[in-house]
Every structure is written in structure tokens, then in C-alpha cells.
C-alpha positions in Angstrom: 23.6 -22.1 73.3 22.4 -24.9 71.2 20.8 -24.7 68.1 19.4 -27.6 65.5 20.1 -26.3 62.5 19.5 -28.1 58.8 23.0 -28.9 56.8 21.1 -30.2 54.0 17.8 -30.5 52.0 15.7 -33.9 52.1 16.0 -36.8 55.1 15.1 -35.3 58.8 19.0 -36.9 59.8 20.0 -33.7 58.1 19.1 -32.1 61.7 22.1 -31.4 63.5 22.9 -30.1 67.0 25.3 -27.4 66.7 26.7 -24.7 68.8 25.9 -20.8 68.3 26.6 -17.1 70.1 23.7 -16.1 72.0 22.2 -13.4 69.8 22.2 -9.9 70.7 19.4 -7.8 70.5 18.6 -4.3 69.5 16.7 -1.8 71.1 13.3 -3.2 69.7 14.0 -6.6 70.3 13.6 -8.9 73.3 15.4 -12.0 74.0 13.2 -14.6 74.9 14.7 -18.5 76.2 12.9 -21.3 74.1 10.4 -23.7 76.0 8.9 -24.6 73.5 8.1 -24.5 69.5 6.5 -26.4 66.7 6.5 -27.7 63.0 4.2 -26.0 60.6 4.1 -26.8 57.1 6.3 -24.4 56.1 9.3 -26.3 57.6 8.7 -29.0 55.9 8.6 -27.6 52.4 12.2 -25.8 54.1 13.7 -29.1 54.9 13.0 -31.4 52.4 14.2 -29.0 49.9 11.1 -28.8 47.8 10.2 -25.0 48.1 13.3 -25.1 45.9 11.8 -26.6 43.2 8.4 -24.8 43.4 7.7 -21.0 41.6 8.4 -19.4 44.8 12.2 -20.2 44.9 13.7 -17.0 43.5 12.1 -15.2 46.7 13.6 -17.6 49.0 17.3 -17.5 47.2 19.2 -15.6 49.4 18.0 -17.6 53.0 19.0 -21.2 51.0 22.6 -20.5 52.9 23.1 -23.8 54.9 23.7 -24.5 57.9 20.4 -22.7 59.0 18.0 -23.1 61.5 14.0 -23.7 61.0 10.9 -23.1 63.1 9.2 -19.8 63.4 7.0 -20.4 66.2 8.3 -19.6 69.5 6.7 -19.9 73.8 9.3 -18.6 76.2 10.7 -16.8 79.1 12.5 -12.8 78.2 15.5 -12.7 80.0 16.5 -9.4 78.5 14.6 -6.6 76.8 16.2 -3.1 74.6 15.8 0.0 75.4 13.5 0.8 73.4 11.0 -1.8 74.6 8.4 -0.8 76.4 5.5 -4.2 76.7 7.8 -6.7 78.3 10.6 -7.3 81.4 12.7 -10.2 82.2 10.5 -13.0 83.5 7.9 -12.3 81.2 6.2 -15.6 80.0 5.8 -14.6 76.3 4.8 -15.8 72.7 4.8 -14.9 69.6 6.4 -15.5 65.5 10.0 -14.9 64.1 10.1 -14.9 60.3 12.5 -18.5 60.8 15.4 -19.4 63.2 13.2 -20.9 66.4 15.0 -24.3 67.2 17.6 -22.4 69.3 18.0 -21.9 73.6 17.8 -18.2 72.9 15.1 -16.1 70.5 16.0 -12.4 69.3 12.1 -11.0 68.7 10.5 -7.7 67.5 8.3 -6.8 70.5 5.5 -6.8 68.4 5.8 -9.7 67.1 5.2 -11.2 71.0 2.5 -11.6 73.3 2.8 -12.0 77.4 0.6 -15.7 78.5 -0.8 -16.2 81.4 0.2 -19.1 83.7 -2.8 -20.8 83.0 -1.4 -21.6 79.4 1.7 -23.9 79.2 4.7 -23.3 77.1 3.5 -26.1 74.5 0.1 -25.0 74.1 1.6 -21.4 73.3 4.2 -22.5 71.2 1.7 -24.3 69.4 -0.7 -21.5 68.5 1.0 -18.4 66.6 1.3 -20.0 63.1 -1.9 -21.3 63.0 -4.1 -19.4 65.2 -3.3 -16.0 63.6 -3.8 -16.7 60.1 -7.6 -18.7 61.3 -8.2 -15.5 63.3 -7.2 -13.0 60.5 -8.8 -14.9 57.5 -12.1 -15.0 59.6 -12.6 -11.8 61.0 -9.7 -9.0 59.2 -10.5 -9.9 55.7 -12.9 -12.1 55.6 -15.2 -10.4 58.5 -17.1 -13.4 59.1 -20.9 -12.7 60.5 -22.8 -14.4 63.0 -24.8 -16.8 60.6 -23.1 -17.4 57.6 -22.4 -20.4 56.4 -18.8 -21.5 55.8 -16.9 -23.8 54.8 -13.1 -24.7 56.3 -10.8 -27.0 53.7 -8.5 -29.2 56.2 -10.2 -28.7 59.6 -8.3 -31.5 61.0 -4.9 -29.7 60.4 -3.2 -26.8 62.2 -5.0 -24.0 60.9 -7.9 -25.7 59.9 -8.6 -26.7 63.4 -8.0 -23.3 65.0 -10.7 -21.8 62.2 -13.5 -24.7 63.1 -13.5 -23.4 67.1 -12.7 -19.3 66.1 -15.9 -19.8 63.6 -18.3 -21.9 65.9 -17.6 -19.5 68.8 -18.1 -16.4 66.3 -22.2 -17.9 65.6 -21.3 -19.6 61.8 -22.4 -22.6 60.7 -19.4 -24.8 60.1 -18.6 -27.3 57.0 -15.5 -29.1 57.6 -14.1 -31.5 55.6 -11.4 -34.1 56.7 -10.5 -37.7 56.4 -13.1 -40.5 58.0 -11.3 -40.9 61.2 -10.7 -37.3 62.1 -14.9 -36.4 62.1 -15.3 -36.9 65.5 -12.5 -35.1 66.4 -13.5 -31.7 64.0 -17.3 -32.6 65.5 -15.8 -32.2 69.1 -14.3 -29.0 67.6 -17.4 -27.3 66.6 -18.5 -28.0 63.0 -21.7 -29.2 62.3 -21.2 -30.9 59.3 -17.8 -32.9 58.3 -17.4 -34.1 54.7 -14.4 -36.8 54.0 -12.8 -35.2 51.1 -10.9 -38.6 50.6 -13.8 -40.6 49.3 -17.0 -38.1 48.5 -16.6 -35.3 46.1 -17.4 -32.2 48.9 -18.6 -29.8 46.2 -21.8 -32.6 45.5 -22.5 -32.6 49.7 -22.7 -29.2 49.9 -26.5 -28.5 49.0 -27.1 -25.0 50.6 -24.1 -22.3 49.0 -21.8 -21.2 51.5 -21.1 -17.7 52.1 -17.3 -18.5 53.1 -14.6 -20.9 52.0 -11.3 -20.5 54.1 -9.1 -23.1 52.2 -5.8 -24.3 54.5 -5.7 -27.4 52.3 -2.3 -28.6 50.8 -3.6 -29.3 47.1 -0.3 -30.5 45.5 -1.5 -28.6 42.4 -1.9 -25.3 44.0 1.8 -25.7 45.2 2.9 -26.3 41.8 1.2 -23.3 40.3 0.1 -21.2 42.9 -3.5 -21.0 41.3 -6.7 -22.7 42.5 -6.0 -26.8 42.1 -9.4 -29.2 42.1 -10.1 -28.4 45.7 -9.9 -24.4 44.5 -12.3 -25.1 41.7 -14.6 -27.1 43.5 -14.6 -24.8 46.5 -16.0 -21.6 43.7 -18.6 -24.2 43.0 -20.3 -24.3 46.4 -19.5 -20.0 47.3 -22.5 -18.2 46.0 -22.6 -15.3 44.0 -20.9 -12.5 46.1 -19.1 -14.4 48.6 -15.5 -14.6 50.4 -12.9 -17.4 49.4 -9.4 -16.9 51.0 -6.4 -19.4 50.8 -3.6 -19.2 52.8 -2.3 -21.9 49.9 -2.6 -20.6 47.1 -0.4 -18.0 46.1 -1.0 -16.4 42.9 -5.4 -16.9 43.6 -5.0 -12.4 43.7 -4.7 -13.1 39.8 -6.9 -15.8 39.1 -10.3 -14.3 37.3 -13.0 -12.9 39.3 -15.4 -15.2 39.5 -19.2 -14.6 39.9 -18.6 -11.3 41.4 -16.6 -13.7 44.5 -14.1 -11.6 47.0 -11.1 -14.2 46.5 -7.7 -13.9 47.5 -4.6 -14.9 49.0 -2.3 -13.7 52.3 -0.2 -14.3 54.5 -0.6 -13.6 58.1 1.5 -10.4 59.8 1.9 -11.4 63.1 1.6 -8.5 65.8 1.1 -7.7 69.3 -2.7 -7.0 69.1 -3.9 -10.1 67.6 -1.6 -13.0 69.4 -3.4 -10.7 72.4 -6.9 -11.3 71.2 -5.8 -15.0 70.2 -4.4 -16.0 73.4 -7.5 -14.2 75.6 -9.8 -16.5 73.7 -7.3 -19.6 74.7 -7.6 -18.5 78.1 -11.3 -18.2 78.1 -11.4 -21.7 76.5 -12.8 -20.5 73.7 -9.4 -22.2 71.5 -7.6 -24.7 72.2 -5.0 -25.7 70.1 -4.5 -29.5 69.7 -1.6 -30.8 70.3 -0.7 -34.6 68.2 2.5 -35.3 70.1 5.4 -33.3 71.4 9.2 -34.5 71.5 12.4 -32.6 72.9 14.4 -30.4 71.6 17.1 -32.7 70.6 18.1 -33.4 67.0 17.0 -36.9 67.5 13.5 -35.1 68.5 13.4 -33.5 65.7 14.5 -35.9 63.4 11.1 -37.7 64.9 9.2 -34.7 65.1 10.0 -34.4 61.5 9.1 -38.1 60.8 5.9 -37.6 62.5 5.0 -34.5 60.3 4.8 -36.4 57.1 2.0 -38.8 58.8 -1.2 -37.9 56.8 -2.9 -39.4 60.4 -2.0 -36.3 62.6 -4.4 -33.3 63.9 -3.4 -30.1 65.0 0.2 -29.6 66.2 3.2 -31.3 66.2 5.9 -29.0 69.0 9.2 -29.5 70.3 9.4 -28.7 74.4 12.4 -28.5 76.6 10.0 -29.7 79.4 10.9 -33.5 77.5 14.1 -35.2 78.0 
């Protein structure tokens, strides 16, 4: 089968098409014929080699063996199930996540990391959803316990996690403030934001006149990536949160060690993939309460992935960039 693998770190041209065996599944796994996948910030950091130079490099040291296959979202068709699998059967349309390696014709996935998708959802929509909708869902409802009527600031409202969070928070009855570049303001307002602030032209902290209950930070602050601690954006986030409020970051990985400020419940978390939450996300999508915006789609070829990663480096993208087998 075909896999598109990273053969060296740096430029997207280092992605090459390889022939590899179809993975064998265990009793608890499902074999999925991949029909769509996507690019996420973690893929970009691995592909560029930036993560090799960061403070979390040691955590991933045993994974840096080239060639390796990027991608952690998958949507497709079940072709085989393990002996202990109870929730899926061959022919099911599914979406889900794996730790890494979805840029392949067939992917072995643990049963609990998948959910069935209806015919009304395309593979492209489903393949774009897991890695952005899941952290948005868990941050807002499982960790942050967002309540109707609360005021929330969502950083990077036009990005993957941000644009999903804006929709989910608004549907839940929150007052949503989001940051985005000026050319994304109309887009973010259509998602449901009550206010949108251009963080590149003004200090968002001076524009928020009433403290917020909750900040969800999905902005890639370079200072934060280097240390894991709140940078300029993070420090300003604290300044707009009311005493005893909530500050959740999906980027500041050392936030949990940061000194407590004014009783604010601040922490970093990584999304935990599971079938129950994926099923909740699928329902939201099926009921048109959540729509994952596809900025652009590229074919499942080495050249297609090269173009997709080039596009992912551009600041003008919205939502997700996907890889689809439906494109020639």
C-alpha cells in the first residue's frame, strides 16, 4: 500500500511516497481504509524539525526515526475488525484519531479512538474534525465547565481549534469574544462571535472592557513554544480574566507550573481521544451546530502533501487544510 513519509526534516519536499505493508491489527483494533486526513500544527512542527529544537524534544526522542508518517486524523471505511471489537463492522464509515501515521492507504486504529459517521457527513468534513473539535469540546465542557451566559475569550478564533470553539461556545449560550486578523473578522462573526478583535493591530487587553469568565488560548505564541510558559499573549490573558475565572491553554505546556494568579484556575491540557466524545462531536455536526471549515483540499500524493504543507505556512488560512483521496 501507499504511504507518504517524511524522509528528512525541514522543507515539505522531504515528503516521499513509499510502498509499505498493510498494517496487521490486534484484537482491539479496526483497519480503516483512509479516505481523508488533514494537517495540524503538531504535524507542521514535526515536519519542519522545530520540535527537535524545543524543550519537549526529549519526550519525542524515540520517535525521530526516519522515514516516518505524519498525520493523526483519519476518516474512512472499516475493512476489518479485531476479535474483541464490538462497536464497528466492515463497511462502517468512521472518523477518529491515532497518535501519528494517517497518511497511508490503510490505518490500524484502536476501537475507542473512532466513531461512526452518517452518510450526511463527507469524509473530508469528518477527516478535518477530530484534532480540532475534540480539544475545543473538552476544554469548554469537560475541563472548563462553560456555563450559558458566561463571557469567554477565544484566542485565534479563525484557526482550527478556535473556529470550532467559537461555534460550540455560542451554541451553549456564552458571550463570545474572539481574536483574529482583520480579514477573518466576518468569517469569525459568522461562526457566532459577538466581538472580534484584531490582535495584530491593537492590544486586545485594552479592548475588553468587562472581565471575562473564561479564556481558551489556542494561539501559537513563539515565546510560549520556546518555554511552555505564558508569553505576551498569556500574560494579557490573565489581565482580562476575573478573579477565580478559568484559563485553559492548548499550547502553553508548562502552564500548570505557573504561579497561581488571583485564584484563576489556569492549566494546559492535551485532548484525550475517545469514542464517547467523538460521538458527541458527530451529533453536533449532524445537527448543523458545528461545521469544520475546510480552507483547502489537496490530493493524497507526495506533491499534494507538499502543496498542503506550503499552504499551512501561510497566515491567511482559516480552519483546516485537508488531504483527500477523492481528488486526483
